[in-house]
N, C-alpha and C positions, 0 to 999 in steps of 0.2 A: 665442504662444499667448489668445488672450482665455478669460477664465474662465465657467465655466457659469453660467446665468443663474440667479439666487434661485429661480423654482417649479421647476426642471430639479435642481436639488441638492435641495432638501425631498422631491422625488417619488422622488431616488435615497435619499436616509436613510430615507423611511417603505419604500419596498422591503425596503433592507437588515435594516430592524429588523422589517418582515414575517416574511421570508424565517430569524430567526432567533427570531424568537419562536414561530411554527407548530411549529416540532419540537421545542421545546422543554416549550411547553404539550402536547403531544400525549404525550411522555416523562412527564410529570408525573403526568399524567391516568391513563397505563398503569401507572405506579407507585403509585400510590395505589387504582385496581382489587385491581392485585393482592395487594395489604397487606389489602386488603377482603377480598377471599376466602380469603385463607389463613386470616386472623382467622375470616369464618363459618364455612365450613365445615372448621376446625381440621386443617388438612393437617398431618401431623406435617412436621419441620423437617430431617429427615434424608432427605425425597421435594424438596419444593420450599419451603426455606424464605421467610419474610417478607423483605419488602427489611429492614424493622427488623433483625432476624438479620443480615442479609448486612452492613451496616451496623457493628452492633457485633461481631459475632465479628472484623470484617476490623480496625477499629479499634481491638481489642486489640491486636492484635500488626502495629501499623504499621509498625514500625522494620523486621522481619523482612520484610514485605511490600515497602516501600518497597526493599529490595536486591534481592528478587526481581525488580521490575517496572524497576530500571535495567539486571541482569542481561540480561534481555527486552528493553528496549531497544536495547543496548548490540549483541546477535546479529539484531536488523531492521535496523539502520542497517547494519554490517558487512556484511550480505548486500546489502541494496539498494546499496549503494554499489558493491560486485562485481558486481554486476549490470549498472547502470548503466557501469559503467569497460570493460566485457565486451560490450555489448550494442550500443554505438553503431558502432565498428571494425565488430563483427561484420556489423551491419544493409549498410553502407556497402559493404563487401567481397564480400556478396551481393547486391546494388543493380549492382556494378560489372561480373560476367558471370552469362551465364543456364550459363555452363559450373561457376563456385564454386555458383550458388544450386543447381543440380540437388545438387552434391557433398552439401554444407552440411544443406539441407533435412532429407535424411531421419536424418541423423545430429541434429538438433534434435529432429523429430518422434519419435525414438527415446530421447531424454533426459525425453521427457514421459511417453511411455508406462508409463515404469519407476513404480509407486506410489512415492511417497517413505518412505512407512513404511518400505516392505519392504527399501528402499537404505540410510537410515539406519542400522541394524545393521553393514549390511557397510561404509558410512565409517568409524565407530567402529573395524572391525579393522584398516582400511589407515589411517587419519591419526590414531590415538590417542584415548582418552577426554579429551578437553580440547575445546575454545571452537570450533575448525579444524571438525568436521564437522558441528556445527550451523549455522556461517556456510555453509557448501558446500549442505547440505539446504536452505538460507534462499535463496541465490543460483539453486539450479537451480529451485525455485520461481518464482521470481521475472522471469529473465532472458528465457525466452522468449514473454509477450506484449509487451515492450519489444521484443524484435527485430523482431517483427512488426510493431508501431506504426510504429517507426523506416526500414522496409523499406516499409513503406504508403506513409508520408510523404515518402519519398525517390522512389519512383515516381510521386506522384499531382502532378506538379507538369505544369501546362499545356506541352504541347507549343509553345506558341508563345513562351512564355518563354526554354525551353530554344535554340530557335533564334533569338532574342533575342541570348539570351547567346553563342553561336558567331558571329553577326554581328558581333559586338563582340570578335571573337577571343580569349573568356576561356578560358582554361585548363581541364584538367578539375578540378584543384583550384579554382581560381576559382570554376568552375559551380556545385561543390556545396559551399562556404562562403559565395558571394553569393546562389544560386538556391535550389538543392535544401533546403537545411541550412533557412534561411529559412522556405520554405514548410512544412517538412514538421514546424515548432513545436507545433503544436495537435495533430497525430498524436503526437509526441514526449510532449507533457504526458497524453494519454489512457494511453499506456502507464505514464508514472509515475506515474500515480493507480492503475492497475491494481498494478502492479509493488510498491508499498510497504504495500497492504492484503495481497496476499499474501506479504509478506516478514514479516508479523507469523503468518502462519499458518505458514508455515516454518520458523520461528522456533521455535513450539509444537511441532510435531512434531518436529526435532532433541530438544526438551526432556523429552518424552515418551519418547525411548529412550536418551539419555543426558545428563544433567545431575546436579550435585547445587547447584542453584539455577535461579531463575527462574519466570515465573509456570504454565508449563507442568507442571513439576516442584511445583513448590506445590500444584496441582491434581490433579495424582496420588499424593503425599504426603497430600492434606487428606482426599480421598476412599478412602485405602486407612486412614484413621481412623477413619472417618464423621463427620469435620470438611465438613460438606456445604457449612454457611452460607460457610465462607471459601473452599471450592473456588467457590462462586458467585461470590464478591467478587474470584478472581483472575481470572473468567471477564469479569465487567464491566469489572474494569481493561484487561483484554488489546481489550475493545470500545471503551474511550475510546483504549487507544493508535492502536489502528488508525484512531479518528475523527482523535485528533489529529495523526498523521503525514500522511494525507491533506489533513487544511484548510492542513496548512505548503507542501505541495506548492501547491495550489491559490492561496496565498498567493505561493506564488514567483513561480507563472504571472501575475498578474494585477499585480504590484509589476514584474518585469523584461518581461514581455512581453505587456501589456496590448492589443497588437492582434492577439495570436493569439487571444485571446478569442471563441467564437462567436457572431456577429450576434444570436442571439437575446436573447442575454444583456445583450450590451449596449442593445439598445430599451429608450427610456422609457415 
């Protein structure tokens, strides 16, 4: 395969630099304005601390904060992995038969209609005061959009491709593996991006209810003792964690499935 011409490479690099520089510049401007407003209007730190206060108080407890961050990351990844393991075969099962879909879909909707904050204490009673209830809450928050995305991708295959596969006497398994799943890859990654972001939300919900470590636990304990800048620091770390994990999914898609990226993103 011939290498891309030099002008095209330069345009790609310039666009990539702009895509990175623009949000970073906007974030820097936002932080500067936040700092200036807090200083100019003497906003109390127990209401809205300045970014400098958040940085200072978080840095003082860098070791414990790192432990809490790793604990939340572990819960997020375990819940996300569980949602992926369950969602893929469940979506295939749903799309295999209208009878199965009519049976399973109401149960899926039921799991999403229950507020997870209300469900978390019950899970603690059932599963015990350990990591498992937090992982289950994370899983319940993340798996539903993933199931919907995968099922939508599997059923969105053009009929002519299915007819071509049947004309070639492809079995149901080969049809799924060689036609439906490859076509569904963009849908799957859309679901993965939503699921990994929601996994952070689910992990924090679980930590609010039952935890002795984690960024959600740190927020609860910090606000209880009026250490508001530290709570804001945990909030910032949660945001960064969500962004990093989201970008990790994007990178996996770009590296292993570049052909699945939307055509408008590939336009030079």
